[in-house]
C-alpha positions in Angstrom: 16.4 -153.1 5.0 13.4 -152.8 7.0 13.9 -153.6 10.8 10.8 -154.8 12.5 9.9 -155.6 16.1 7.8 -158.4 17.1 6.4 -158.0 20.7 4.3 -161.2 21.6 4.9 -163.9 24.7 3.9 -166.7 22.5 6.9 -168.6 21.1 5.3 -170.2 18.6 5.0 -166.8 16.6 8.5 -166.0 16.5 9.1 -169.4 14.8 6.4 -169.0 12.2 7.3 -165.2 11.3 10.8 -166.7 11.0 9.6 -169.5 8.4 6.9 -167.4 6.4 9.4 -164.5 5.8 12.4 -166.7 5.3 13.1 -165.3 1.9 13.2 -161.8 2.6 15.4 -162.4 5.7 17.9 -164.4 3.6 17.7 -161.5 1.1 18.3 -159.0 3.5 15.0 -156.7 3.0 13.6 -157.5 6.5 15.2 -157.9 9.9 12.9 -159.3 12.7 13.8 -158.5 16.4 11.6 -160.2 18.9 10.4 -159.1 22.4 8.2 -160.9 24.8 5.8 -158.0 26.2 5.8 -154.4 26.1 8.5 -153.5 28.8 11.0 -155.8 26.7 9.9 -154.1 23.6 11.1 -150.6 24.9 14.3 -152.2 25.9 14.8 -153.5 22.3 14.1 -150.1 21.0 17.0 -148.4 23.4 18.9 -151.1 21.7 17.6 -151.0 18.3 16.7 -147.0 17.5 16.5 -147.9 13.6 13.3 -150.0 13.7 10.6 -149.2 11.3 7.6 -151.4 12.4 6.3 -152.6 15.5 3.9 -155.8 15.4 2.5 -156.2 18.9 -0.1 -158.5 20.5 -2.6 -157.0 23.3 -2.5 -159.6 25.8 1.1 -160.0 27.7 2.3 -160.1 30.8 3.9 -157.0 32.7 3.2 -154.7 29.8 0.2 -155.3 27.4 0.2 -154.0 23.9 -2.2 -151.3 24.6 -0.1 -149.9 27.2 2.8 -150.3 24.9 1.1 -148.1 22.1 0.9 -145.1 24.6 4.2 -145.6 25.5 5.6 -145.7 21.7 3.4 -142.5 21.1 5.0 -140.6 23.8 8.8 -141.6 23.2 8.7 -142.9 19.6 6.3 -140.8 17.5 7.4 -141.7 14.1 7.2 -145.3 14.6 4.3 -147.3 13.5 2.7 -150.0 14.8 0.3 -152.7 14.1 -1.6 -154.8 16.5 -1.8 -158.3 15.9 -4.1 -160.1 18.3 -7.0 -162.6 19.1 -8.9 -159.8 21.1 -10.4 -158.5 17.8 -13.7 -156.7 19.2 -14.5 -153.2 18.2 -13.6 -152.0 21.7 -10.0 -153.1 21.6 -9.7 -152.0 17.7 -10.9 -148.3 18.4 -8.8 -148.1 21.8 -5.7 -149.2 19.8 -6.4 -146.8 17.0 -7.2 -144.0 19.4 -3.9 -144.8 20.7 -1.7 -144.5 17.5 -2.0 -148.3 16.1 -1.5 -147.9 12.3 -3.7 -150.9 11.5 -5.2 -154.3 13.5 -4.9 -158.0 12.7 -6.8 -160.5 14.2 -5.3 -164.0 15.1 -5.3 -166.6 14.0 -3.1 -164.7 11.6 -3.8 -164.5 7.7 -0.2 -164.7 6.9 -0.9 -163.1 3.4 -2.9 -160.3 4.9 0.1 -159.8 7.1 2.5 -159.5 4.4 0.2 -156.8 2.4 -0.7 -154.9 5.5 3.4 -155.0 6.3 4.3 -153.8 2.9 1.5 -151.1 3.3 3.2 -149.9 6.5 6.7 -150.0 5.3 5.7 -147.6 2.4 3.8 -145.1 4.9 7.1 -145.3 7.0 9.2 -144.5 3.5 6.9 -141.5 2.8 7.5 -140.0 6.2 11.2 -140.3 6.1 11.2 -138.9 2.5 9.2 -136.0 4.0 12.0 -135.5 6.7 14.8 -135.7 4.0 12.8 -132.9 2.1 12.5 -130.9 5.4 16.0 -131.1 6.0 17.1 -130.4 2.5 14.7 -127.3 1.8 16.4 -124.2 2.8 13.5 -122.0 2.8 11.7 -124.3 5.3 14.6 -124.9 7.5 14.9 -121.0 7.8 11.4 -120.3 9.2 10.7 -123.8 10.7 9.6 -123.0 14.2 8.3 -125.1 17.4 5.0 -125.2 16.2 5.7 -126.8 12.7 8.1 -129.1 14.6 5.8 -130.4 17.2 3.2 -131.0 14.0 5.5 -133.0 12.6 6.7 -135.2 15.5 7.6 -133.0 17.9 11.1 -133.8 19.5 12.1 -136.9 17.5 11.9 -134.7 14.3 13.8 -131.4 15.8 16.4 -134.2 16.9 16.9 -135.6 13.4 16.9 -132.2 11.8 20.4 -131.6 14.0 22.1 -134.6 13.5 25.5 -134.1 12.0 28.0 -136.6 10.5 31.3 -137.0 9.0 31.3 -138.2 5.5 33.3 -138.7 2.2 32.1 -136.8 -0.5 32.4 -134.0 -3.2 31.8 -130.3 -3.5 31.2 -128.7 -6.7 31.1 -124.4 -6.5 29.4 -123.0 -9.7 29.8 -119.3 -10.5 28.1 -117.7 -13.3 30.5 -115.2 -14.8 30.6 -111.8 -15.2 27.0 -111.2 -13.7 27.9 -109.0 -11.3 28.3 -106.4 -14.0 25.0 -107.3 -15.2 23.3 -106.6 -12.1 24.8 -103.0 -12.0 23.0 -102.0 -15.5 20.1 -103.8 -15.8 16.6 -103.4 -14.0 16.4 -105.4 -10.8 13.2 -107.3 -11.9 15.1 -108.3 -14.9 18.4 -109.3 -12.9 16.5 -111.5 -10.9 14.6 -113.2 -13.2 18.0 -113.6 -15.3 19.7 -115.1 -12.4 16.6 -117.5 -11.4 16.5 -118.7 -14.9 20.1 -119.5 -15.0 19.5 -121.0 -11.5 17.0 -123.4 -12.7 19.2 -124.6 -15.5 22.0 -125.5 -13.0 19.6 -127.3 -10.6 17.9 -129.7 -12.9 21.7 -131.0 -13.7 22.5 -131.0 -10.4 19.2 -133.1 -9.4 19.8 -135.4 -12.3 23.0 -136.4 -11.1 21.4 -137.2 -7.3 23.3 -134.2 -6.3 22.1 -131.5 -3.2 21.8 -128.0 -3.8 23.3 -126.6 -0.3 23.2 -123.0 -1.1 22.7 -120.1 -3.4 25.8 -117.9 -2.9 24.9 -114.6 -4.8 25.4 -115.5 -8.3 26.8 -118.9 -7.5 25.7 -122.2 -6.4 27.1 -124.7 -3.9 26.3 -128.3 -4.5 27.1 -131.7 -2.5 27.5 -135.2 -3.7 27.6 -138.2 -1.5 27.1 -141.7 -2.2 28.6 -144.2 -4.8 30.7 -142.5 -7.4 30.0 -139.2 -5.7 33.0 -137.8 -7.7 31.9 -138.9 -11.0 28.4 -137.7 -10.7 29.8 -134.2 -9.7 31.8 -134.1 -12.7 29.3 -135.0 -15.0 26.7 -132.9 -13.8 29.1 -129.9 -14.1 30.1 -130.6 -17.4 26.5 -130.9 -18.3 25.7 -127.2 -16.7 28.7 -125.8 -18.5 27.3 -126.9 -21.9 23.6 -126.2 -21.1 24.5 -122.4 -19.7 26.7 -121.9 -22.7 23.8 -122.5 -25.0 21.2 -121.0 -22.9 18.7 -118.6 -24.6 16.3 -117.5 -21.6 14.9 -115.0 -23.5 15.6 -112.0 -21.0 19.2 -111.8 -21.2 21.1 -108.2 -21.6 22.6 -107.3 -24.9 25.5 -108.9 -25.7 25.9 -111.0 -22.7 27.0 -114.5 -23.3 26.9 -116.6 -20.2 29.5 -118.7 -19.2 30.6 -120.7 -15.9 33.6 -121.1 -13.6 33.3 -124.3 -11.6 35.6 -125.9 -8.9 35.2 -129.4 -7.9 36.9 -131.4 -4.7 36.0 -134.4 -2.8 37.2 -135.6 0.5 36.2 -135.6 4.4 33.9 -133.5 5.3 31.1 -132.7 8.0 27.6 -132.5 7.0 25.3 -130.8 9.2 22.7 -128.1 10.4 25.2 -125.1 10.6 24.1 -121.5 11.6 22.2 -119.8 14.6 19.9 -121.5 16.3 18.9 -118.3 18.1 17.6 -116.6 14.6 16.4 -120.2 13.4 18.9 -119.8 10.4 20.4 -122.8 9.5 21.8 -124.5 6.3 21.9 -128.3 6.0 25.3 -128.2 4.5 28.7 -129.4 4.4 32.0 -127.8 5.9 35.8 -128.8 6.0 39.1 -128.4 4.1 37.6 -130.2 1.3 34.9 -127.7 0.7 37.5 -124.6 1.2 39.8 -125.9 -1.5 36.5 -126.3 -3.7 35.8 -122.8 -3.6 39.2 -121.8 -4.3 39.2 -123.6 -7.6 36.5 -121.9 -8.4 38.1 -118.8 -7.7 41.0 -119.6 -9.5 38.8 -121.1 -12.8 38.3 -118.9 -15.9 34.9 -118.6 -18.0 34.3 -122.1 -19.0 36.7 -123.7 -16.7 36.0 -126.8 -14.7 39.2 -127.2 -12.3 40.0 -130.4 -9.9 43.3 -130.9 -8.1 45.7 -133.6 -8.9 44.6 -136.3 -6.3 40.8 -135.9 -8.1 42.1 -136.3 -11.5 44.1 -139.7 -10.2 40.8 -140.9 -9.3 38.9 -140.1 -12.6 41.7 -140.1 -15.4 40.4 -143.2 -17.0 36.9 -141.7 -17.5 37.3 -138.1 -18.1 39.6 -136.1 -20.4 41.8 -133.4 -18.5 44.7 -130.9 -19.0 47.2 -130.3 -16.7 47.8 -126.6 -15.7 50.3 -124.6 -13.6 50.6 -124.9 -9.9 48.2 -122.5 -8.0 48.9 -121.1 -4.4 46.1 -121.5 -2.2 45.4 -119.8 1.5 46.0 -122.4 4.0 48.2 -124.4 2.1 51.9 -124.4 2.4 52.7 -125.6 -1.1 51.2 -125.0 -4.2 48.5 -126.9 -5.6 48.7 -128.9 -8.9 45.3 -128.3 -10.9 43.6 -129.7 -14.1 40.9 -128.4 -16.0 38.4 -130.9 -17.2 37.7 -130.9 -20.7 35.1 -133.8 -21.1 
């Protein structure tokens, strides 16, 4: 849902907006919030920090639209504004644009034009959000991002968003390439790196197909997380595909007699998702932590070549969708009782 703040002291505009966009309001595509002047608009933004777009008049009591634009640029640098005003002379248009307005519409309002402008601005906002998400999920950029980059991309607002943390329900998978350590001890360094990167490319492609996130590369292993609808099912689908793809991989740079296999541990549950690391070194991983993550790592450590292991509690969630085989219980660090595990077959 897109949340739009309309700032205008004309009561009739509120009625017209609600009438014109009633279908999108009913379908939960748009949610309109109203303010009678710039001061009231800033108060509304405190109560509704998830506003995506501001439609503002210029001539209003207490705080006019041009002053509001300046305040928005200082306090909400990622928020996009469209001026909707009867004062459509070039001077006002240029002043509005110089103060950060995304577009300018004149009154009386052509609502078809307003619709197109709103849609265009929303697409721009979504593109910005997608860029922010990419920053969060890109380990290399996160590792080297500095104050100059943050200021260029939106200042403190972006920096704050990069450090947002939350508790989620999700699934974590640890995928290890079996026997690769021995290869690294007998093959030239250049060949080892090319082989490992080629296998990682195969693994990452399958994770992305199931809308997963690669959290980090750990030596010759990959840690991936999945959140959202059916996160456990998607993680298991990805890992089965990874097992099949790696087993049949012919990357053309392999070592003699080396047949790649993976061992995988999967676990779902509550976890903390956030930027973990050292701010002083600017080395941070946007990753997940918690007991559910630790269990996934220990399942992978217990898995043999070609095995995908899950706990009994996860098996109960997917038993109707996946074929699994019960194995012996295993002991885990920080667990008082042995844990019953299942091997995922298909």
